C-alpha positions as CSV (number, residue, x, y, z in Angstrom):
1,M,228.4,-88.1,-8.1
2,E,225.4,-87.1,-6.5
3,F,223.3,-84.1,-7.9
4,K,220.0,-82.5,-6.4
5,V,217.6,-80.1,-7.4
6,G,219.0,-76.8,-7.4
7,D,222.5,-77.3,-8.2
8,K,224.8,-75.7,-10.3
9,V,226.4,-77.9,-12.5
10,V,228.2,-78.1,-16.0
11,Y,227.0,-79.8,-19.2
12,P,229.9,-80.4,-21.5
13,N,230.2,-78.0,-24.5
14,H,226.7,-76.1,-23.3
15,G,228.1,-74.8,-20.3
16,V,226.7,-73.7,-16.4
17,G,223.2,-75.0,-15.5
18,V,220.7,-75.4,-12.7
19,I,218.9,-78.3,-12.1
20,E,215.5,-77.5,-11.9
21,E,213.9,-80.7,-11.1
22,V,213.9,-85.0,-11.3
23,L,211.6,-86.5,-13.5
24,R,210.3,-89.7,-13.7
25,T,209.0,-91.2,-16.7
26,M,208.4,-94.8,-18.5
27,A,210.6,-95.3,-21.7
28,G,210.1,-98.2,-23.0
29,G,208.0,-100.1,-20.2
30,I,211.3,-98.6,-17.9
31,D,210.8,-96.2,-15.2
32,Q,213.8,-93.4,-15.5
33,A,214.6,-90.7,-14.1
34,F,215.9,-87.5,-15.6
35,F,217.2,-84.3,-14.3
36,R,215.7,-81.1,-16.2
37,L,218.7,-79.1,-17.0
38,R,217.9,-75.2,-17.4
39,I,221.3,-73.8,-19.5
40,V,222.2,-70.4,-18.0
41,A,223.3,-68.5,-21.1
42,N,220.2,-69.0,-23.4
43,G,217.3,-70.4,-20.9
44,S,217.1,-73.9,-22.5
45,T,216.2,-76.5,-20.8
46,V,217.9,-80.4,-21.3
47,L,216.6,-83.8,-20.1
48,I,219.5,-85.9,-18.8
49,P,219.0,-89.7,-17.4
50,T,220.1,-89.7,-13.5
51,A,221.8,-92.8,-14.7
52,N,223.9,-91.3,-17.3
53,T,225.7,-88.2,-16.0
54,T,229.1,-89.5,-15.7
55,Q,229.2,-90.8,-19.3
56,V,227.6,-87.2,-20.5
57,G,230.2,-85.5,-18.3
58,L,227.9,-83.8,-16.0
59,R,229.8,-82.0,-13.3
60,K,229.6,-79.8,-10.2
61,V,231.0,-76.2,-11.1
62,L,234.3,-75.3,-10.0
63,T,234.9,-74.3,-6.8
64,R,237.2,-70.9,-5.7
65,K,240.3,-72.8,-5.5
66,D,239.6,-74.7,-8.5
67,V,239.2,-71.3,-10.5
68,D,243.3,-70.7,-9.2
69,K,244.1,-73.9,-10.8
70,V,242.3,-73.0,-14.0
71,F,244.2,-69.6,-14.3
72,K,247.5,-71.5,-13.6
73,V,246.8,-74.1,-16.8
74,L,245.9,-70.8,-18.8
75,R,249.7,-68.7,-17.8
76,N,251.7,-72.3,-17.6
77,G,253.0,-72.2,-20.9
78,N,252.2,-75.6,-22.0
79,I,251.0,-76.2,-25.0
80,D,250.2,-78.6,-27.5
81,I,249.5,-78.1,-31.1
82,T,248.9,-80.9,-33.2
83,S,250.1,-80.0,-36.9
84,D,247.5,-82.1,-38.7
85,W,244.5,-80.3,-39.0
86,K,242.3,-83.5,-38.7
87,G,244.2,-84.7,-35.8
88,R,243.9,-81.4,-34.3
89,F,240.4,-81.1,-34.5
90,Q,239.5,-84.2,-33.6
91,E,241.5,-84.1,-30.6
92,H,240.1,-81.0,-29.6
93,S,236.7,-82.3,-30.2
94,D,237.3,-84.8,-27.3
95,K,238.6,-82.5,-24.9
96,M,235.3,-80.3,-25.5
97,R,233.1,-83.2,-25.1
98,S,235.4,-84.3,-21.8
99,G,233.6,-81.5,-20.0
100,D,236.8,-81.2,-18.3
101,I,237.5,-77.0,-17.5
102,Y,241.5,-77.9,-17.8
103,E,241.1,-79.7,-21.1
104,V,238.9,-76.9,-22.5
105,A,241.6,-74.3,-21.1
106,A,243.9,-76.2,-23.0
107,V,242.0,-75.9,-26.2
108,L,241.8,-72.1,-25.7
109,K,245.4,-71.9,-25.3
110,S,246.2,-73.9,-28.5
111,L,243.5,-72.5,-30.6
112,T,244.4,-68.8,-29.6
113,L,248.1,-69.5,-30.0
114,L,247.5,-70.9,-33.6
115,S,245.6,-67.9,-34.6
116,K,248.3,-65.7,-34.0
117,S,250.2,-67.8,-36.7
118,K,247.6,-68.6,-39.1
119,N,243.9,-68.1,-40.1
120,L,241.6,-70.6,-38.2
121,S,239.2,-72.5,-40.3
122,Y,235.7,-71.9,-39.6
123,R,235.4,-74.9,-37.3
124,E,238.5,-74.2,-35.1
125,R,237.5,-70.5,-35.0
126,K,233.9,-71.5,-33.5
127,M,235.4,-74.1,-31.4
128,L,238.4,-70.8,-30.1
129,D,235.0,-68.9,-29.2
130,K,233.1,-71.8,-27.5
131,S,236.3,-73.0,-25.5
132,K,236.5,-69.4,-24.3
133,Y,233.0,-68.5,-23.5
134,L,232.7,-72.3,-21.3
135,V,235.6,-71.1,-19.5
136,V,234.9,-67.6,-19.0
137,S,230.7,-68.0,-18.1
138,E,231.8,-70.9,-15.4
139,I,234.4,-68.5,-13.8
140,A,232.0,-65.7,-13.7
141,S,229.6,-67.6,-12.6
142,V,231.4,-69.0,-9.6
143,S,233.4,-65.8,-8.7
144,N,230.3,-63.6,-9.3
145,M,232.0,-61.6,-11.6
146,E,231.3,-59.9,-14.6
147,E,231.9,-62.0,-17.7
148,T,233.7,-59.0,-19.1
149,E,235.8,-58.7,-16.7
150,V,236.5,-62.1,-16.4
151,E,237.2,-62.6,-20.2
152,Q,239.8,-60.0,-19.9
153,R,241.6,-62.0,-16.7
154,V,241.8,-65.0,-19.0
155,D,242.8,-63.1,-22.1
156,R,245.6,-61.7,-20.0
157,A,246.3,-65.2,-18.6
158,V,246.8,-67.0,-22.3
159,A,248.9,-64.3,-23.4
160,V,251.1,-65.0,-20.5
161,S,251.4,-68.4,-21.8
162,I,251.6,-68.0,-25.2
163,K,254.9,-65.6,-24.4
164,K,256.6,-68.1,-22.7
165,P,259.2,-70.3,-24.6
166,R,258.0,-73.7,-25.9
167,D,260.3,-76.7,-26.5
168,H,258.1,-78.1,-29.6
């Protein structure tokens, strides 16, 4: 995927950012190019080698059509919960690192459902908060809506999913 200065992108586990510039530098005798990415939420900057964008999961922000698909995923009632804590945490961590918004939405649904029946561990609670933040902030950015309004829509969609009968 090609990126250029000014593009809004998503950096997995960090959220929406804007590519501010392309830097070239010599590292270990090798000329390398980096994207300088400013994370919208906190203003921090990250350097990402232009050759590694696929490996780190850098992607363009959702389109408006994709936003509708995310809400369908949030509402659809398909929720996988692994009973083993370690396995569940590893599975969710992998999904979060993927940067795939649909996988992050699945983590949000799974942990929300789980939180209704038991107290989440500290790490799972943080992951639930992070997954919600990533979904809400990207949709808000694409839709030009306030995050509080998007959060309410996301909460309603997840509530619909949780109420649907499950096979497992």
